N, C-alpha and C positions, 0 to 999 in steps of 0.2 A: 462459460469462456472456457470449459472444459474443451480438451480434444482441439484446441484451435491452435495448429503448427503455427510455430513464429517464425514466417519467414517474410520477417522485416525487423528492422533493428530498435529496437527498443531498451531504453535506461536500466541499468540494474543494478541490487543492492545485494550483498552477502549478509547473512544474519547467524550465528553461531547456532549449534543444532545441541540439544542433549548426549550426542555422541561424540562430541568434541570437535566435530567439522563446521564445513560451513553449508548452510541452504543459498541457493539462488533465487531471488524474487525479481520479478518485473516488476518497474514502476509504473501504475497504472496512470496515477494521477496524484495531483499535489495542487493541494489549496488551504485558501487562511480563512479561519471563521473565528470573530472576536479574539483578535491581536495573536492568535495561535498557528504554528503552523502544521499541515495533516499531509499523510501520504496512501496513497491506497495502494497495496502489493496484494501480487497472486505469488505463487511458488510456481518456478520453473523445473517442470519434470525433467527427467530423464532422457526423455525421448522428444525434447523442445517443445512441449505444448505446457500450456498453463494449466495449472492445478485448477479445481472446481471452485477453490473456498478464495476469498479477499479478504483482506487483511489492513486493518486501519490503525495508525498510528500517529501521534504526535511526533513532530521530530525538532530539533535544532540545528543551526549549522555552524560548527566552529572550525574557520578558516575552509579547507579544504574537508574535513570532517563532519559525518551527518552521524547525531545522535537521537534514535528511538527510543520515545518510551509509552507504553503499554498506556491506555485510557482507563485506571483503574476505576474513576468515578461512575458510576450507571448514568446519572443522571448526565452527565459533562458528554460520553459516549451517546446516548439518546438524542442529545440536541445536535453533537458532531453529524452525527447518520441522516438525521431528518434533513438537516442541512445539504449534506452531499447528495441525499436523494431528490431534493429540489435544484442542484444544480445540475443530476442527470435527466430531470423530467424536462428542464429548458432546452438543453441540447437537443433532446428527441422533438422538438418542438419546429 
């Protein structure tokens, strides 16, 4: 996904960074697995391209607010990642 110019509309979310500011991320995908909601994000670079890395977060919605949570359990992360990969393979077929 790196160096892909954003010449289309994407939903974005802002995440606080270590310097006290916020970084903008493109929401690449959202899905549910085992009763929880997950979001796949990629940072939007200064030149309006997507970053090389993708990030996977669990999220909850509270009204208009979205709360992201890191998936800290390695086993859960592996299961969610495998499920997401299977979704992507299905889309490619």
